[in-house]
C-alpha positions as a LaTeX table, in Angstrom:
\begin{tabular}{lrrr}
\hline
Residue & $x$ (\AA) & $y$ (\AA) & $z$ (\AA) \\
\hline
Met1 & 0.08 & 0.05 & 0.19 \\
Arg2 & 0.83 & 3.82 & $-0.54$ \\
Ile3 & $-0.16$ & 6.44 & 0.73 \\
Ala4 & 0.25 & 10.16 & $-0.33$ \\
Asn5 & $-0.73$ & 13.19 & 1.62 \\
Val6 & $-2.66$ & 16.22 & $-0.58$ \\
Ala7 & $-3.58$ & 19.16 & 1.23 \\
Asp8 & $-3.07$ & 17.53 & 4.20 \\
Arg9 & $-5.68$ & 14.87 & 3.05 \\
Ala10 & $-4.28$ & 10.74 & 3.09 \\
His11 & $-4.66$ & 9.54 & $-0.53$ \\
Leu12 & $-4.49$ & 6.20 & $-1.32$ \\
Val13 & $-2.02$ & 5.82 & $-4.42$ \\
Leu14 & $-3.16$ & 2.81 & $-6.91$ \\
Pro15 & $-1.49$ & 2.03 & $-10.51$ \\
Ala16 & $-4.20$ & 2.63 & $-13.21$ \\
Gly17 & $-4.14$ & 1.01 & $-16.52$ \\
Asp18 & $-1.89$ & 3.51 & $-18.46$ \\
Gly19 & 0.77 & 3.08 & $-16.45$ \\
Thr20 & 0.43 & 6.34 & $-13.68$ \\
Asp21 & $-0.47$ & 6.62 & $-10.70$ \\
Arg22 & $-3.78$ & 7.62 & $-9.11$ \\
Leu23 & $-4.89$ & 8.96 & $-5.89$ \\
Leu24 & $-8.17$ & 8.38 & $-4.16$ \\
Asp25 & $-9.19$ & 10.55 & $-1.40$ \\
Ile26 & $-9.21$ & 7.76 & 1.90 \\
Ala27 & $-12.20$ & 9.84 & 3.82 \\
Glu28 & $-14.16$ & 9.97 & 0.63 \\
Ile29 & $-14.03$ & 6.05 & $-0.21$ \\
Ser30 & $-14.05$ & 5.27 & 3.38 \\
Glu31 & $-17.53$ & 7.27 & 3.97 \\
Gln32 & $-15.69$ & 9.49 & 6.78 \\
Arg33 & $-14.41$ & 6.46 & 8.59 \\
Phe34 & $-10.76$ & 7.33 & 8.31 \\
Gly35 & $-8.72$ & 10.53 & 8.18 \\
Pro36 & $-8.87$ & 12.65 & 6.44 \\
Ser37 & $-5.30$ & 14.05 & 7.84 \\
Leu38 & $-2.36$ & 11.74 & 8.12 \\
Ser39 & $-2.26$ & 11.87 & 11.51 \\
Ala40 & $-6.07$ & 11.12 & 12.15 \\
Leu41 & $-4.86$ & 8.01 & 10.08 \\
Tyr42 & $-2.11$ & 6.77 & 11.87 \\
Asp43 & $-3.99$ & 7.10 & 15.12 \\
Ala44 & $-6.31$ & 4.44 & 13.72 \\
Trp45 & $-3.90$ & 2.70 & 12.07 \\
Asp46 & $-4.19$ & $-0.96$ & 12.92 \\
Glu47 & $-7.99$ & $-0.38$ & 12.21 \\
Phe48 & $-7.43$ & 1.15 & 8.57 \\
Arg49 & $-5.09$ & $-1.70$ & 7.48 \\
Ser50 & $-8.02$ & $-3.94$ & 8.30 \\
Trp51 & $-10.48$ & $-2.40$ & 6.37 \\
Ala52 & $-8.07$ & $-1.60$ & 3.29 \\
Asp53 & $-6.91$ & $-5.04$ & 3.25 \\
Asp54 & $-10.28$ & $-6.38$ & 2.30 \\
Ala55 & $-11.84$ & $-3.29$ & 0.31 \\
Ser56 & $-11.36$ & $-3.18$ & $-3.56$ \\
Phe57 & $-10.82$ & 0.30 & $-5.12$ \\
Asp58 & $-11.07$ & 1.73 & $-8.92$ \\
Ala59 & $-8.08$ & 3.30 & $-9.80$ \\
Glu60 & $-9.22$ & 4.51 & $-12.85$ \\
Ala61 & $-11.93$ & 6.76 & $-10.71$ \\
Gly62 & $-9.16$ & 8.84 & $-9.16$ \\
Leu63 & $-6.72$ & 11.64 & $-10.02$ \\
Pro64 & $-3.85$ & 12.37 & $-11.53$ \\
Val65 & $-0.85$ & 12.78 & $-9.16$ \\
Asp66 & 0.50 & 16.41 & $-9.11$ \\
Arg67 & 3.94 & 16.28 & $-7.36$ \\
Thr68 & 3.85 & 19.76 & $-6.92$ \\
Ala69 & 0.96 & 19.58 & $-4.33$ \\
Leu70 & 2.84 & 16.37 & $-1.93$ \\
Gln71 & 3.13 & 16.99 & 1.67 \\
Ala72 & 5.43 & 15.28 & 3.85 \\
Pro73 & 3.14 & 11.59 & 4.79 \\
Ser74 & 3.35 & 12.55 & 8.36 \\
Pro75 & 3.49 & 16.01 & 8.61 \\
Arg76 & 3.21 & 16.94 & 11.96 \\
Pro77 & 4.54 & 14.29 & 14.12 \\
Arg78 & 4.50 & 14.15 & 17.91 \\
Gln79 & 8.32 & 13.41 & 18.01 \\
Val80 & 11.00 & 13.45 & 15.30 \\
Phe81 & 14.31 & 11.01 & 16.05 \\
Ala82 & 17.30 & 11.28 & 13.59 \\
Ile83 & 19.96 & 8.60 & 13.75 \\
Gly84 & 23.81 & 9.88 & 13.66 \\
Leu85 & 26.52 & 7.60 & 12.54 \\
Asn86 & 24.61 & 4.37 & 11.62 \\
Tyr87 & 26.54 & 3.45 & 8.84 \\
Asp88 & 30.24 & 2.15 & 9.33 \\
Glu89 & 31.67 & 4.20 & 6.37 \\
His90 & 29.84 & 7.27 & 7.04 \\
Ala91 & 31.28 & 7.43 & 10.91 \\
Ala92 & 34.71 & 6.77 & 9.20 \\
Glu93 & 34.51 & 9.92 & 7.21 \\
Ser94 & 33.33 & 11.56 & 10.06 \\
Gly95 & 36.77 & 10.92 & 12.46 \\
Phe96 & 33.93 & 8.65 & 14.21 \\
Glu97 & 33.99 & 5.03 & 15.77 \\
Pro98 & 31.21 & 3.24 & 14.89 \\
Pro99 & 28.98 & 3.25 & 17.66 \\
Thr100 & 28.33 & $-0.12$ & 19.49 \\
Asp101 & 25.83 & 0.20 & 21.79 \\
Leu102 & 23.22 & 3.23 & 21.36 \\
Pro103 & 24.01 & 5.61 & 18.19 \\
Pro104 & 23.84 & 9.27 & 18.64 \\
Val105 & 20.11 & 10.75 & 18.82 \\
Phe106 & 19.16 & 14.01 & 18.16 \\
Thr107 & 16.24 & 15.84 & 16.18 \\
Lys108 & 14.97 & 17.95 & 13.19 \\
Tyr109 & 12.17 & 20.03 & 13.77 \\
Val110 & 8.79 & 19.96 & 12.13 \\
Ser111 & 9.13 & 23.21 & 10.30 \\
Ala112 & 11.94 & 22.39 & 8.24 \\
Phe113 & 9.29 & 19.34 & 6.94 \\
Thr114 & 8.58 & 19.32 & 2.91 \\
Gly115 & 7.36 & 17.21 & 0.36 \\
Pro116 & 9.42 & 15.75 & $-2.20$ \\
Asp117 & 9.83 & 18.11 & $-4.67$ \\
Thr118 & 11.16 & 21.83 & $-3.46$ \\
Glu119 & 13.12 & 24.33 & $-3.89$ \\
Val120 & 15.49 & 25.01 & $-0.80$ \\
Gln121 & 17.04 & 28.31 & 0.40 \\
Ile122 & 20.89 & 28.10 & 1.11 \\
Pro123 & 21.29 & 30.34 & 4.04 \\
Ser124 & 23.79 & 33.04 & 4.10 \\
Gly125 & 27.12 & 32.03 & 4.32 \\
Gly126 & 25.94 & 28.57 & 4.96 \\
Asn127 & 27.39 & 24.98 & 4.16 \\
Val128 & 24.85 & 22.94 & 3.13 \\
Asp129 & 25.18 & 19.62 & 3.33 \\
Trp130 & 22.96 & 16.32 & 2.06 \\
Glu131 & 22.47 & 12.81 & 3.94 \\
Val132 & 20.03 & 10.55 & 1.88 \\
Glu133 & 18.00 & 8.76 & 4.69 \\
Leu134 & 15.50 & 6.21 & 4.86 \\
Val135 & 12.58 & 7.29 & 7.11 \\
Val136 & 10.34 & 5.03 & 9.17 \\
Val137 & 6.82 & 6.28 & 10.10 \\
Ile138 & 5.41 & 4.76 & 13.51 \\
Gly139 & 2.26 & 3.08 & 13.37 \\
Arg140 & 1.60 & 1.76 & 16.36 \\
Gln141 & 2.47 & 3.46 & 19.94 \\
Ala142 & 5.56 & 1.03 & 21.50 \\
His143 & 7.37 & 1.55 & 24.30 \\
Arg144 & 9.96 & $-1.20$ & 25.82 \\
Ile145 & 9.53 & $-3.74$ & 22.41 \\
Asp146 & 11.63 & $-6.30$ & 21.13 \\
Glu147 & 13.52 & $-6.51$ & 18.22 \\
Asp148 & 11.05 & $-8.82$ & 16.88 \\
Ser149 & 7.59 & $-7.31$ & 17.38 \\
Ala150 & 9.57 & $-3.93$ & 16.02 \\
Trp151 & 8.26 & $-3.99$ & 12.32 \\
Gly152 & 5.09 & $-4.52$ & 13.64 \\
His153 & 4.67 & $-1.37$ & 14.28 \\
Val154 & 5.72 & 0.59 & 11.40 \\
Ala155 & 2.95 & 2.24 & 9.73 \\
Gly156 & 5.35 & 2.54 & 6.54 \\
Val157 & 8.75 & 4.33 & 5.38 \\
Thr158 & 9.49 & 7.11 & 3.12 \\
Ile159 & 12.67 & 8.72 & 1.67 \\
Gly160 & 14.47 & 11.83 & 3.09 \\
Gln161 & 16.85 & 14.41 & 3.03 \\
Asp162 & 18.61 & 15.75 & 6.57 \\
Leu163 & 20.10 & 18.75 & 5.00 \\
Ser164 & 22.46 & 19.91 & 7.37 \\
Glu165 & 23.92 & 23.20 & 7.39 \\
Arg166 & 27.63 & 22.67 & 9.10 \\
Ile167 & 28.81 & 25.80 & 10.16 \\
Thr168 & 25.87 & 26.09 & 12.31 \\
Gln169 & 25.42 & 22.70 & 12.97 \\
Leu170 & 29.01 & 22.54 & 14.92 \\
Arg171 & 29.67 & 25.99 & 16.12 \\
Gly172 & 29.87 & 26.84 & 19.37 \\
Pro173 & 31.06 & 24.46 & 22.53 \\
Ala174 & 28.77 & 21.91 & 21.65 \\
Pro175 & 26.96 & 20.77 & 18.28 \\
Gln176 & 23.66 & 22.18 & 17.92 \\
Phe177 & 22.70 & 20.07 & 15.60 \\
Gly178 & 19.19 & 20.50 & 16.00 \\
Leu179 & 19.18 & 23.94 & 14.48 \\
Gly180 & 21.72 & 23.19 & 11.65 \\
Lys181 & 19.66 & 20.64 & 10.34 \\
Ser182 & 16.23 & 22.40 & 10.49 \\
Tyr183 & 16.72 & 25.58 & 8.37 \\
Pro184 & 12.89 & 25.84 & 6.51 \\
Gly185 & 12.96 & 22.78 & 3.95 \\
Phe186 & 15.53 & 21.06 & 5.33 \\
Ala187 & 13.50 & 17.89 & 5.82 \\
Pro188 & 11.84 & 17.20 & 2.49 \\
Gln189 & 10.16 & 13.36 & 2.29 \\
Gly190 & 8.17 & 11.37 & 0.04 \\
Pro191 & 7.10 & 10.66 & $-2.33$ \\
Tyr192 & 4.76 & 8.41 & $-0.69$ \\
Leu193 & 4.37 & 6.22 & 2.53 \\
Val194 & 4.92 & 3.02 & 1.18 \\
Thr195 & 4.31 & $-0.29$ & 3.88 \\
Pro196 & 6.65 & $-2.38$ & 4.61 \\
Asn197 & 4.82 & $-5.08$ & 2.44 \\
Glu198 & 5.26 & $-3.37$ & $-0.69$ \\
Leu199 & 9.49 & $-3.35$ & $-0.97$ \\
Pro200 & 11.39 & $-5.89$ & $-2.54$ \\
Asp201 & 13.35 & $-6.48$ & 0.91 \\
Arg202 & 12.30 & $-4.48$ & 4.03 \\
Asp203 & 15.65 & $-5.01$ & 5.32 \\
Asp204 & 17.88 & $-4.55$ & 2.27 \\
Leu205 & 17.02 & $-1.26$ & $-0.25$ \\
Glu206 & 19.59 & 0.51 & $-2.53$ \\
Ile207 & 19.84 & 4.14 & $-1.09$ \\
Gly208 & 21.08 & 7.40 & $-3.13$ \\
Cys209 & 21.36 & 10.69 & $-3.93$ \\
Arg210 & 23.23 & 12.60 & $-6.97$ \\
Ile211 & 23.76 & 16.39 & $-7.43$ \\
Asp212 & 22.56 & 17.21 & $-10.78$ \\
Asp213 & 24.88 & 14.49 & $-12.66$ \\
Glu214 & 27.02 & 12.94 & $-10.29$ \\
Val215 & 26.16 & 10.39 & $-7.89$ \\
Val216 & 27.51 & 11.02 & $-4.25$ \\
Gln217 & 25.52 & 8.96 & $-2.39$ \\
Cys218 & 25.20 & 5.21 & $-3.01$ \\
Gly219 & 24.58 & 2.03 & $-0.35$ \\
Arg220 & 22.32 & $-0.56$ & 0.90 \\
Thr221 & 20.16 & 0.00 & 4.06 \\
Lys222 & 21.34 & $-3.46$ & 5.11 \\
Glu223 & 24.45 & $-2.02$ & 5.77 \\
Met224 & 23.05 & $-0.19$ & 9.00 \\
Ile225 & 25.15 & $-0.89$ & 11.67 \\
Phe226 & 21.49 & $-0.63$ & 14.14 \\
Asn227 & 18.80 & $-1.75$ & 11.95 \\
Val228 & 14.94 & $-0.89$ & 11.55 \\
Pro229 & 13.72 & $-3.17$ & 14.56 \\
Ala230 & 17.46 & $-2.25$ & 16.29 \\
Leu231 & 16.38 & 1.24 & 16.54 \\
Ile232 & 12.68 & 1.15 & 17.28 \\
Ala233 & 13.70 & $-1.21$ & 20.54 \\
Lys234 & 16.61 & 0.77 & 20.78 \\
Ile235 & 14.70 & 4.16 & 21.46 \\
Ser236 & 11.59 & 2.68 & 22.93 \\
Glu237 & 13.52 & 2.08 & 25.79 \\
Asn238 & 13.66 & 5.44 & 26.78 \\
Val239 & 10.30 & 6.85 & 25.23 \\
Thr240 & 7.13 & 5.96 & 23.55 \\
Leu241 & 6.88 & 6.37 & 20.46 \\
Tyr242 & 3.68 & 6.97 & 19.44 \\
Pro243 & 1.38 & 6.74 & 15.99 \\
Gly244 & 2.77 & 8.94 & 12.87 \\
Asp245 & 6.15 & 9.60 & 14.74 \\
Ile246 & 8.92 & 9.89 & 12.45 \\
Ile247 & 12.98 & 8.09 & 12.59 \\
Phe248 & 15.52 & 9.34 & 10.71 \\
Thr249 & 17.51 & 6.15 & 10.32 \\
Gly250 & 21.03 & 7.50 & 9.61 \\
Thr251 & 22.63 & 8.20 & 6.00 \\
Pro252 & 25.95 & 6.33 & 4.68 \\
Ala253 & 28.92 & 7.87 & 3.09 \\
Gly254 & 30.11 & 10.50 & 0.84 \\
Val255 & 28.63 & 13.38 & 2.74 \\
Gly256 & 30.45 & 16.39 & 1.22 \\
Leu257 & 31.51 & 17.42 & 5.31 \\
Gly258 & 34.18 & 13.90 & 4.63 \\
Arg259 & 35.43 & 14.82 & 1.21 \\
Thr260 & 39.19 & 16.08 & 0.48 \\
Pro261 & 38.34 & 18.72 & $-0.27$ \\
Gln262 & 34.97 & 19.47 & 1.50 \\
Arg263 & 31.98 & 19.76 & $-0.81$ \\
Phe264 & 28.79 & 21.68 & $-0.19$ \\
Leu265 & 25.44 & 22.46 & $-2.21$ \\
Val266 & 25.37 & 25.79 & $-3.93$ \\
Ala267 & 22.67 & 27.77 & $-5.89$ \\
Gly268 & 21.66 & 26.17 & $-8.65$ \\
Glu269 & 22.18 & 22.43 & $-8.20$ \\
Thr270 & 19.40 & 20.16 & $-8.05$ \\
Leu271 & 19.72 & 17.41 & $-5.46$ \\
His272 & 18.44 & 14.02 & $-6.81$ \\
Thr273 & 17.51 & 11.37 & $-4.21$ \\
Trp274 & 16.41 & 7.72 & $-4.44$ \\
Ile275 & 15.37 & 4.84 & $-2.26$ \\
Glu276 & 14.86 & 0.95 & $-3.93$ \\
Gly277 & 11.16 & 0.72 & $-3.83$ \\
Ile278 & 10.06 & 3.76 & $-2.54$ \\
Gly279 & 10.66 & 6.47 & $-5.22$ \\
Glu280 & 12.67 & 9.65 & $-5.65$ \\
Met281 & 12.64 & 13.16 & $-4.60$ \\
Thr282 & 14.30 & 16.27 & $-5.92$ \\
Gln283 & 15.48 & 19.35 & $-4.15$ \\
Arg284 & 16.66 & 22.72 & $-6.21$ \\
Phe285 & 19.03 & 24.62 & $-4.23$ \\
Val286 & 18.55 & 28.68 & $-4.47$ \\
\hline
\end{tabular}
């Protein structure tokens, strides 16, 4: 199942006979039983999945997808978790030993959330870096759960960019991760929420991005030090995860900060991001 956010209304995404995707408003096709917002959908996720799995839908009755209207699949989560140093080679390029017990956990602020195809303004004097990440959306409340049951608490996954302004992030006596990674437009996500059963292998997906025609990151999610179940289990040891909460699961190697010489995004460049089985995003920098 694929779900899109259009104007804060949840839409089912279905393939039509002509090879295009079509959108069905979930509140309308469920006769107002579910939705209309994404938050309301996640709060009733188990009931919604049970209904949707048994229902039949007419894709031809849907509207065509306008990618410019797509928004983040969970636009107002109660909590946003972001994971650092979760790939060995990225930890090495960042000058750190790989974490062994608990990865670094920080946050990105919801004011940075956008949809998948956007224009992003580079802060004056900033060094803006790219970090492609698999993003997990929680579908069932979770506290102190084990890894074996963790995927059962996931509504779905999507693509994210943890865009980072490195000067702000690293200034001062201690790093300012949340501020440096939360300028407007610095958390694009999409294009859709994809339920794990739709993926070729939920634990092993190709993940990458390119700047214009140059591939700068390419890896596989199986290379995570802490995979999705491990992250959910670790985080839920300390906090309660709620439906709609977001986890940015970390980035593979290839960021600009770790290059020699270092490289950062400049106005006029376009960042293309993809994850196997989920789709693509595009950010143009101005």
